[in-house]
N, C-alpha and C positions, 0 to 999 in steps of 0.2 A: 366814813368821812375823815379825812386827814386834817387834824387841827394843827395849827402852827404853834400855838401856846395856850396856856390854861390860866384861869383865875380860880383860886380856891378860897371860898368863904368859910372860915373855920372858927372854932372856939377852943380855948385851952382845955386840956385834960379830956379831950374827945378822942378816943382810940381810933375811930374811923377817919378823923381829920389827920391824925398823925400818920396813919397808914397811907392815905392819899398823898401826903407830902413825901413820904418815903418812896412810894412807887415812882413818882415823877422825878425825884432827885436821883434815884438809882439808875434811871434810864437817861439822865442828862436832858430831860425835856424841860423847856422853858416854862416857868409858871410864876405867878405873883400870888402870894398868900396874904389875905386880909383877915386879921384876927378881929372877930366881932364881939369879943368878950366885953369890951368897954363901949360898944356902940349897938345896943339892941335895936334901936330905931332903924339903923341901916339894914340889919337882918330882916326886920319886919317889912321894909320896902322891897327887898329882893324876894322874900317869901310871896308877897302879893304879886310882884311882877312876873315871877316864873312859876307860881303855883306849886312850889316845892317847900316842904315844911321842916326839913331836917338839915343838919350839917354833917359832913361838909357839903356845900353846894358847889358843884364843879361846873364851870363855864368854859367852853372851848371857843377859840377864835380861829377863823379861817381867813383872816386878813381884813383890811379896811375898817378896823375897829368894830367889826360885827361879831357878836358873841351869841352862842346858843347854849342852852342848858344841856349839859351832859347828864347830870343827876348827882347821885352820891358816890361813895367809894366803890361800891360794887359795879355801878354803871361805868365808872372810869376804867375799872379793870376790863370789863367787856369791850369798851371802846378801844382800848389799847391792843387787845387781842385781835380785833377786827382790822385795825390799822396795820398790824404786823403780818397779816396774811397776804 
């Protein structure tokens, strides 16, 4: 599935979060990073909504404001490999 852009829900000093940002930045892929360090209640909301308990939480958009959970950093890497095939 080809995503047009990504949302990354991250926390400071999270190596997997930093890696996800670097992966998207190095490929010039559009993304929005939301640092949840100061907003744990927002993270709790997303954890409940997507049933995903770790950061980064990577969401992919295929347009029209619709987002799907990609997963974490490893899931992002797998998704980008599939998109490039």
